[in-house]
C-alpha positions as CSV (number, residue, x, y, z in Angstrom):
1,X,28.6,2.9,22.5
2,X,25.1,4.6,21.6
3,X,23.3,1.2,22.3
4,X,24.8,1.2,25.7
5,X,24.1,4.9,26.4
6,X,20.1,4.1,25.6
7,X,20.1,1.1,27.7
8,X,22.1,2.5,31.0
9,X,20.6,6.2,30.3
10,X,17.0,4.7,30.6
11,X,17.9,2.6,33.8
12,X,19.8,5.2,35.6
13,X,16.7,7.9,35.1
14,X,14.4,5.3,36.6
15,X,16.3,6.1,39.7
16,X,16.7,9.5,39.3
17,X,14.9,12.4,40.1
18,X,12.2,12.6,37.4
19,X,9.1,14.7,38.0
20,X,5.8,12.4,38.1
21,X,2.4,13.3,37.1
22,X,0.3,14.6,40.4
23,X,-1.8,11.5,41.7
24,X,-5.3,11.6,41.5
25,X,-7.6,10.3,44.4
26,X,-8.5,6.5,45.1
27,X,-9.9,4.6,47.4
28,X,-8.9,5.8,51.1
29,X,-8.4,3.9,54.4
30,X,-8.3,6.1,57.4
31,X,-7.0,5.4,61.0
32,X,-5.7,7.3,64.3
33,X,-2.7,7.2,66.3
34,X,-3.3,5.2,69.5
35,X,-1.3,5.1,72.9
36,X,0.7,2.0,71.0
37,X,0.6,3.4,67.7
38,X,-1.6,2.5,64.5
39,X,-2.0,0.1,61.9
40,X,-4.0,0.7,58.8
41,X,-4.6,-1.9,55.6
42,X,-5.9,-1.0,51.8
43,X,-6.2,-4.2,50.4
44,X,-2.8,-5.6,49.5
45,X,-1.3,-2.7,51.7
46,X,-0.6,-2.3,55.1
47,X,0.9,0.4,57.1
48,X,1.9,0.7,60.7
49,X,4.0,2.9,63.2
50,X,5.0,2.6,66.8
51,X,3.4,4.4,69.7
52,X,5.8,7.5,69.4
53,X,5.4,8.0,65.8
54,X,3.1,11.0,66.3
55,X,0.7,12.2,69.0
56,X,-2.3,10.0,70.3
57,X,-5.3,10.7,67.9
58,X,-3.4,12.2,64.9
59,X,-5.3,11.2,61.7
60,X,-3.8,8.7,59.3
61,X,-4.9,8.4,55.5
62,X,-4.0,5.5,53.0
63,X,-5.1,6.7,49.9
64,X,-4.7,4.5,46.6
65,X,-3.2,6.2,43.8
66,X,-4.3,5.4,40.1
67,X,-1.1,6.2,38.7
68,X,1.8,4.4,39.5
69,X,5.3,5.8,39.8
70,X,7.2,2.8,37.5
71,X,5.6,3.5,34.1
72,X,6.1,7.1,34.4
73,X,10.1,6.8,34.5
74,X,10.0,5.0,30.9
75,X,12.4,2.0,31.7
76,X,12.0,-1.5,30.3
77,X,13.9,-2.7,33.0
78,X,11.9,-1.5,36.4
79,X,8.1,-2.5,36.5
80,X,5.3,-1.6,39.4
81,X,4.2,-5.1,41.1
82,X,1.7,-3.5,43.7
83,X,-0.4,-1.0,44.6
84,X,0.7,2.7,44.5
85,X,0.0,4.4,47.5
86,X,0.1,7.7,49.2
87,X,0.2,8.2,53.1
88,X,-0.3,11.3,55.1
89,X,-0.2,12.0,58.8
90,X,-1.9,14.5,60.6
91,X,-1.6,17.9,58.4
92,X,1.7,17.1,56.5
93,X,3.2,15.9,59.6
94,X,6.0,13.4,59.2
95,X,6.7,10.7,61.7
96,X,9.0,10.7,64.9
97,X,9.8,7.3,64.2
98,X,9.9,5.2,61.3
99,X,6.7,3.9,59.5
100,X,6.5,0.2,57.9
101,X,5.0,-0.4,54.9
102,X,4.1,-3.9,53.3
103,X,3.3,-4.7,49.9
104,X,1.7,-7.8,49.0
105,X,3.0,-8.2,45.0
106,X,1.9,-9.7,42.4
107,X,4.5,-12.7,42.2
108,X,3.9,-13.6,38.8
109,X,5.6,-10.3,37.7
110,X,8.7,-11.3,40.0
111,X,11.3,-14.2,38.7
112,X,11.9,-17.0,41.4
113,X,14.9,-16.5,43.5
114,X,15.2,-13.0,42.7
115,X,15.8,-10.4,45.7
116,X,16.2,-7.1,43.3
117,X,12.8,-5.6,44.6
118,X,12.5,-1.9,46.2
119,X,10.1,0.8,46.4
120,X,9.9,4.3,44.8
121,X,9.1,7.0,46.7
122,X,8.3,10.7,45.7
123,X,7.2,13.1,48.1
124,X,4.2,15.0,47.3
125,X,4.7,18.5,45.5
126,X,8.3,17.2,44.7
127,X,10.1,16.2,41.4
128,X,12.3,14.1,43.3
129,X,12.3,10.0,43.2
130,X,14.1,7.9,45.5
131,X,14.5,4.1,46.0
132,X,14.0,2.2,49.2
133,X,15.7,-1.0,50.0
134,X,13.1,-3.4,49.8
135,X,13.2,-6.9,52.0
136,X,11.4,-9.5,50.1
137,X,9.7,-12.3,51.4
138,X,9.2,-14.6,48.5
139,X,6.8,-17.4,50.5
140,X,4.7,-14.8,51.6
141,X,5.1,-12.5,48.3
142,X,5.4,-9.4,50.3
143,X,8.0,-6.5,50.2
144,X,8.5,-4.5,53.1
145,X,10.3,-1.2,53.6
146,X,11.0,1.2,56.5
147,X,10.7,5.2,56.0
148,X,11.1,8.1,58.1
149,X,9.9,10.1,55.3
150,X,6.0,9.9,54.1
151,X,5.6,9.9,50.2
152,X,3.9,8.6,47.3
153,X,4.9,4.6,47.4
154,X,5.4,2.2,44.7
155,X,6.4,-1.5,44.7
156,X,8.6,-1.9,42.1
157,X,10.6,-5.1,40.5
158,X,14.6,-4.1,39.1
159,X,15.2,-6.8,36.1
160,X,18.8,-6.5,37.4
161,X,19.8,-9.9,35.5
162,X,18.9,-7.9,32.2
163,X,19.8,-5.0,32.7
164,X,23.7,-6.3,33.4
165,X,23.1,-8.7,30.6
166,X,22.5,-6.0,28.4
167,X,25.6,-3.8,29.9
168,X,28.0,-6.7,29.4
169,X,27.1,-7.6,26.0
170,X,27.1,-4.4,24.7
171,X,30.3,-3.1,27.0
172,X,31.8,-6.2,25.4
173,X,31.4,-4.9,21.9
174,X,32.4,-1.3,22.9
175,X,36.2,-2.3,24.5
176,X,36.4,-4.6,21.5
177,X,35.9,-2.4,19.0
178,X,38.4,-2.2,15.9
179,X,40.0,0.7,14.9
180,X,41.7,0.5,11.6
181,X,45.6,1.0,11.5
182,X,46.2,3.6,8.2
183,X,46.8,2.6,4.8
184,X,50.3,3.6,4.5
185,X,52.1,1.6,7.5
186,X,55.5,0.6,7.0
187,X,56.6,-1.9,9.3
188,X,60.4,-0.7,8.3
189,X,62.5,2.5,8.2
190,X,66.2,3.4,7.2
191,X,68.2,6.2,8.6
192,X,71.9,6.8,7.9
193,X,72.4,3.3,7.5
194,X,70.6,1.5,10.3
195,X,67.3,-0.3,9.4
196,X,64.7,-0.4,11.9
197,X,61.7,-2.7,12.3
198,X,59.1,-3.4,14.4
199,X,56.3,-6.2,15.3
200,X,52.8,-5.4,16.5
201,X,51.6,-6.5,20.4
202,X,48.9,-5.8,22.6
203,X,46.5,-4.0,20.1
204,X,48.9,-1.7,18.9
205,X,50.4,-1.6,15.4
206,X,53.4,0.4,15.0
207,X,54.3,2.3,11.5
208,X,57.7,3.5,11.2
209,X,59.5,6.4,9.0
210,X,62.7,8.5,8.9
211,X,62.8,11.9,8.1
212,X,64.9,14.9,9.4
213,X,67.6,13.0,10.8
214,X,64.8,10.8,13.2
215,X,63.0,7.6,13.5
216,X,59.5,8.1,14.0
217,X,57.4,5.1,15.4
218,X,53.5,6.0,15.5
219,X,51.9,3.2,17.8
220,X,48.3,2.8,16.7
221,X,45.8,1.8,19.1
222,X,43.4,-0.5,17.1
223,X,41.1,-1.4,20.0
224,X,38.9,-0.2,22.1
225,X,40.7,-1.0,25.3
226,X,43.0,1.7,27.2
227,X,46.7,0.6,27.2
228,X,49.4,1.8,29.5
229,X,52.7,1.9,27.5
230,X,56.2,2.4,29.1
231,X,59.3,2.8,26.4
232,X,62.5,1.6,26.8
233,X,65.2,1.9,27.6
234,X,64.5,3.7,30.9
235,X,64.5,7.2,30.8
236,X,63.5,7.5,27.4
237,X,62.1,10.9,26.5
238,X,61.5,11.1,22.6
239,X,57.6,11.2,22.9
240,X,55.8,13.3,20.7
241,X,51.9,14.1,20.9
242,X,49.0,12.0,21.0
243,X,46.4,12.2,18.0
244,X,42.9,11.3,18.4
245,X,40.7,10.4,15.7
246,X,37.9,13.3,14.8
247,X,35.1,10.5,15.1
248,X,36.1,9.8,18.5
249,X,33.5,10.1,20.9
250,X,32.9,12.9,23.2
251,X,33.9,11.1,26.4
252,X,37.4,10.0,24.8
253,X,37.9,14.0,24.5
254,X,37.2,14.7,27.9
255,X,39.0,11.9,29.3
256,X,42.0,13.2,27.0
257,X,41.7,16.2,28.1
258,X,42.7,15.1,31.8
259,X,45.5,13.2,30.6
260,X,47.3,16.0,28.3
261,X,48.5,15.4,24.7
262,X,51.6,14.0,26.2
263,X,50.5,10.9,27.9
264,X,51.9,7.1,28.5
265,X,48.3,5.9,28.3
266,X,46.8,5.4,24.8
267,X,42.9,5.3,24.4
268,X,41.3,3.3,21.3
269,X,41.9,4.9,17.8
270,X,44.7,6.9,19.0
271,X,48.2,7.5,17.9
272,X,51.3,8.1,20.3
273,X,54.6,8.6,18.4
274,X,58.2,8.2,19.4
275,X,60.9,9.8,17.7
276,X,64.8,9.0,18.2
277,X,68.0,8.9,16.2
278,X,70.7,6.6,15.7
279,X,72.6,7.2,19.1
280,X,69.9,6.7,21.4
281,X,67.0,4.4,20.0
282,X,63.9,3.1,21.1
283,X,63.9,-0.6,21.6
284,X,60.8,-1.5,23.0
285,X,57.3,-0.4,24.4
286,X,55.6,-2.5,26.7
287,X,51.7,-2.1,26.7
288,X,49.4,-3.0,29.5
289,X,45.5,-3.1,29.4
290,X,44.7,0.1,31.9
291,X,42.2,-0.6,34.3
292,X,41.6,2.6,35.8
293,X,41.3,4.4,32.4
294,X,38.8,1.5,31.1
295,X,36.6,1.9,33.8
296,X,36.6,5.7,33.5
297,X,35.8,5.7,30.1
298,X,33.1,2.9,30.5
299,X,31.6,5.4,33.7
300,X,32.2,8.6,31.4
301,X,30.1,7.2,28.6
302,X,27.4,6.3,31.2
303,X,27.2,9.6,32.7
304,X,27.2,11.3,28.9
305,X,24.1,9.3,28.1
306,X,22.2,10.2,31.6
307,X,23.4,13.8,30.8
308,X,22.0,13.6,27.3
309,X,18.7,11.9,28.2
310,X,18.2,14.3,31.3
311,X,19.2,17.8,29.4
312,X,18.6,16.9,25.8
313,X,19.2,20.4,24.6
314,X,21.5,21.8,26.8
315,X,24.9,20.0,25.2
316,X,27.3,23.3,26.5
317,X,26.0,22.6,30.3
318,X,26.5,18.8,29.7
319,X,29.9,19.4,28.3
320,X,30.8,21.0,31.8
321,X,29.1,18.5,33.8
322,X,30.8,15.6,32.2
323,X,34.1,17.1,32.9
324,X,33.5,17.4,36.4
325,X,31.7,13.8,36.7
326,X,35.1,12.4,35.0
327,X,37.3,13.9,37.2
328,X,35.1,12.8,40.1
329,X,35.3,9.2,38.8
330,X,38.8,9.0,38.2
331,X,40.0,10.5,41.3
332,X,37.9,8.1,43.3
333,X,39.3,5.2,41.8
334,X,42.7,6.3,41.3
335,X,44.1,4.2,44.4
336,X,42.6,0.9,42.8
337,X,45.9,-1.3,41.8
338,X,44.0,-3.7,39.7
339,X,40.5,-5.4,38.9
340,X,41.5,-8.7,40.7
341,X,42.4,-6.2,43.8
342,X,40.0,-6.7,46.6
343,X,39.6,-3.2,47.7
344,X,38.8,-2.2,43.9
345,X,35.0,-2.9,44.1
346,X,34.4,-1.3,46.8
347,X,36.3,1.8,45.1
348,X,34.4,1.5,42.1
349,X,31.0,1.4,44.0
350,X,32.0,4.6,46.2
351,X,32.7,6.4,43.1
352,X,29.9,5.6,41.2
353,X,27.7,6.3,44.6
354,X,29.7,9.8,45.3
355,X,29.9,10.7,41.6
356,X,26.7,9.8,39.9
357,X,25.0,12.5,42.9
358,X,26.6,15.0,41.3
359,X,24.0,14.9,38.6
360,X,21.2,17.0,39.6
361,X,18.5,14.6,38.6
362,X,20.0,11.4,39.3
363,X,20.5,11.3,42.9
364,X,18.4,8.3,43.1
365,X,20.8,6.4,41.8
366,X,22.9,6.3,44.9
367,X,20.2,4.4,46.6
368,X,20.1,1.9,43.8
369,X,24.1,1.4,44.2
370,X,23.4,1.2,48.1
371,X,20.7,-1.4,47.9
372,X,22.5,-3.9,45.2
373,X,26.1,-2.8,45.8
374,X,27.5,-6.5,45.3
375,X,25.5,-7.0,42.2
376,X,27.0,-3.6,40.4
377,X,30.6,-3.9,41.5
378,X,30.8,-7.6,40.1
379,X,29.1,-6.3,36.9
380,X,31.9,-3.3,36.3
381,X,34.7,-5.8,37.2
382,X,33.2,-8.5,34.7
383,X,33.4,-5.8,32.1
384,X,36.9,-5.5,33.3
385,X,37.6,-9.4,32.7
386,X,36.4,-9.1,29.3
387,X,39.2,-7.2,28.7
388,X,41.8,-10.2,29.4
389,X,42.4,-10.6,26.0
390,X,46.0,-9.5,25.2
391,X,46.5,-8.3,28.3
392,X,49.9,-7.6,28.0
393,X,52.3,-7.4,25.0
394,X,55.8,-5.8,23.9
395,X,56.1,-4.0,20.6
396,X,59.9,-4.5,19.8
397,X,61.7,-2.0,17.8
398,X,65.0,-4.0,16.3
399,X,67.8,-2.1,15.0
400,X,70.5,-3.2,12.4
401,X,73.5,-1.1,11.7
402,X,74.9,-1.7,8.5
403,X,79.0,-0.4,8.4
404,X,80.2,2.4,7.2
405,X,81.1,2.0,3.3
406,X,84.3,3.5,1.8
407,X,83.3,5.6,-1.4
408,X,85.8,5.1,-4.7
409,X,88.8,7.7,-4.4
410,X,88.1,8.0,-8.4
411,X,84.7,9.2,-7.9
412,X,85.6,12.3,-6.2
413,X,89.1,13.3,-7.6
414,X,88.2,17.0,-8.7
415,X,91.7,18.1,-10.0
416,X,94.8,16.3,-10.7
417,X,98.0,17.5,-12.6
418,X,101.0,15.5,-12.1
419,X,101.9,14.9,-8.5
420,X,99.3,17.6,-7.3
421,X,95.5,16.9,-6.7
422,X,92.2,17.7,-4.8
423,X,89.5,15.1,-3.6
424,X,86.0,17.4,-3.2
425,X,83.2,15.9,-1.4
426,X,79.9,17.6,0.0
427,X,77.2,16.9,2.4
428,X,74.1,15.5,0.7
429,X,72.7,19.3,1.1
430,X,75.9,21.0,-0.4
431,X,75.9,23.4,2.6
432,X,79.5,21.4,3.9
433,X,81.8,21.6,1.3
434,X,85.0,19.3,2.0
435,X,88.4,19.1,0.4
436,X,91.7,16.9,1.2
437,X,94.8,18.2,-1.7
438,X,98.3,17.9,-2.3
439,X,99.7,20.9,-3.4
440,X,103.3,22.2,-4.4
441,X,103.7,24.5,-1.6
442,X,101.2,23.1,1.1
443,X,98.2,20.2,1.1
444,X,95.8,21.5,3.0
445,X,92.4,19.4,4.0
446,X,89.1,20.5,5.8
447,X,85.8,22.1,5.4
448,X,83.3,25.0,4.8
449,X,79.9,25.7,5.9
450,X,78.3,27.9,3.4
451,X,75.5,28.6,6.0
452,X,76.2,28.3,9.8
453,X,75.7,29.6,13.3
454,X,78.6,28.8,15.5
455,X,81.2,31.2,16.4
456,X,84.5,30.7,14.4
457,X,87.8,30.6,16.4
458,X,89.9,33.4,17.2
459,X,93.1,31.8,18.0
460,X,94.0,30.2,14.8
461,X,97.4,31.2,13.7
462,X,97.8,33.2,10.2
463,X,98.9,31.2,6.9
464,X,102.8,31.1,6.8
465,X,102.8,33.8,9.5
466,X,101.1,36.3,7.3
467,X,97.4,37.8,8.0
468,X,94.8,37.6,5.0
469,X,95.2,41.4,4.9
470,X,98.7,41.1,3.8
471,X,97.3,38.7,1.1
472,X,94.9,41.4,0.0
473,X,92.2,39.4,1.5
474,X,89.8,38.8,4.3
475,X,88.9,35.7,6.7
476,X,86.9,33.3,5.0
477,X,83.8,32.8,7.3
478,X,82.6,29.0,7.8
479,X,86.1,27.6,6.6
480,X,88.3,25.3,8.8
481,X,91.2,24.3,6.8
482,X,94.1,22.6,8.1
483,X,98.0,23.1,6.2
484,X,98.7,19.5,5.4
485,X,97.5,16.1,6.4
486,X,100.1,16.6,9.9
487,X,99.4,20.2,10.6
488,X,97.4,22.5,12.0
489,X,94.3,24.3,11.2
490,X,94.8,28.0,10.5
491,X,93.1,31.3,9.8
492,X,91.7,30.6,5.8
493,X,91.7,33.3,3.7
494,X,88.8,33.8,0.9
495,X,91.3,33.9,-2.1
496,X,93.2,30.3,-0.8
497,X,93.0,28.1,-4.0
498,X,91.4,25.2,-1.6
499,X,87.9,27.0,-1.8
500,X,88.2,28.3,-5.5
501,X,87.0,25.4,-6.7
502,X,83.5,24.5,-8.0
503,X,81.3,22.2,-5.4
504,X,82.5,18.5,-5.1
505,X,80.1,15.2,-5.5
506,X,78.0,14.2,-2.8
507,X,79.6,12.1,0.1
508,X,76.7,9.6,1.0
509,X,75.6,9.4,4.3
510,X,77.2,7.2,6.8
511,X,80.4,6.8,4.1
512,X,83.5,7.8,4.3
513,X,86.5,8.6,2.1
514,X,90.1,8.4,2.9
515,X,93.5,10.0,1.7
516,X,97.1,10.4,2.7
517,X,95.8,9.6,6.7
518,X,92.9,12.0,6.5
519,X,89.6,10.0,7.0
520,X,86.2,12.1,6.7
521,X,82.7,10.7,7.6
522,X,79.3,12.0,6.2
523,X,76.5,11.5,8.9
524,X,74.2,13.4,11.1
525,X,74.6,14.6,15.0
526,X,72.2,14.8,17.6
527,X,69.5,16.8,16.1
528,X,69.5,15.0,13.0
529,X,71.6,17.6,11.0
530,X,74.2,16.9,8.4
531,X,77.7,16.5,9.8
532,X,81.2,15.8,8.6
533,X,83.6,14.1,10.9
534,X,86.8,14.2,9.9
535,X,90.4,13.0,11.7
536,X,94.1,13.2,10.6
537,X,97.3,12.6,11.7
538,X,99.0,13.4,15.0
539,X,95.4,13.7,16.6
540,X,94.3,16.2,14.6
541,X,90.3,16.2,14.1
542,X,87.6,18.5,12.9
543,X,83.7,18.1,13.1
544,X,81.5,20.4,11.5
545,X,77.7,21.0,11.0
546,X,75.7,24.4,10.4
547,X,74.9,24.2,14.4
548,X,78.5,23.4,15.5
549,X,81.9,22.8,15.0
550,X,84.5,21.5,17.2
551,X,88.5,20.7,16.0
552,X,91.6,19.8,17.5
553,X,95.2,20.9,16.6
554,X,98.0,18.1,16.2
555,X,99.6,16.8,19.3
556,X,102.9,16.4,18.1
557,X,104.9,17.2,14.8
558,X,103.5,20.4,13.9
559,X,104.2,24.3,14.8
560,X,102.0,26.7,13.9
């Protein structure tokens, strides 16, 4: 990127408003405006004006300048190919009609077949250098320009071929830069019995992990070309924050600022993370090289280079200017459909012309682009064509769900005496404690949440028609206990023997236990929190987590 920066910065500054040194006097040719105009010649420079250029007898002075403009602009791509002259009319008058200047040039400095010739112009006392489009006559060895404003003029050759070659070479290296994926990168993850795997595509390397009841797929962009991503299924919303490598260039940070932290575009070296659960998994991510963002990123690098060269000690001001330039360019080319769209070249050209003019010292770039727009546009589109490798791709997220497994009952037997027993089992954290039992007077089953945020139901019947106060006890918070496998849920008192035993053994996620028609499954809710789901005979059911609880009383065969 630095090499590209230096190349483009030097070239753009050639065409910008740099301050040239005051020209010293040289040889002079003097004439006057006649009734039909005037013509003056000074060795290899001829200047002419029509009858209405100025009043008759107005003095015309053509002076050879000892110092050419081109060398002062410090560019290896631009060199003077003829005499530098200053033209004055009367006492600081400007012509009423355009004046024509014809320079006989040194053809040995101009490659055969080129048309990349122009004339640098700078008004005396001004710091602004402009570029006049020249008409080159290869046979005669002359370059001719028309100007409505008198200045110091210097015919120059722009080595466009070398300029564009350097741009293309460096841009290719820039866009094909490789950003390594993290050393710790797993292509598989397991969540509650569901196994996920993913394969890379289009320069995106997926790294999978599972935590807090969620699967995370972190897509790492390993190539320099920005990509547009579309997750599936349609409407998927589990997009997390985009993260950027600290070593990224300033232009990437500026571009990211426009896109926000949540984006469907990933720049080189960035990571975009998706998060989901087993109920609504991500199935794929389609990736397409993003032409508009690529061009914006490239233009931003050019603008940054110009700003650094023009204002080397004004970093804060440059940062502000760069934001404006990136915004200008991106808005200007936003209507572009693709690099193959015929209108795209025009949009890119207009964007470069209008936005380059925002740089105070780079207004002359407008004249350069106006002089050879097709060459510049073709160069930018050529850079886009460099991105055709891995143009599109799909990162597929494969899910294999393992069946829910049944545990061995003997492992969960907490109490046994004759025909009476209790099976106890807990969620992995121990927050949910559950029981299925067979007793002498009742066979309660259900769960207790040690910590919960849901509200206990207020319409449950009392145990055997008696309140907890009658049992010299209180309602046990977080408990939902049914009287027997086919019975309903009732107010559970704190001294109930179903809650007096020690905690049970952990029932692993994605496993179940079944006793006397009651089946409880250990899993997670939609937020990823632990959850117990139990069903009993006659339609009774209980679902409990820390944040929520729902239940169903039996539809038949039970009277409160």
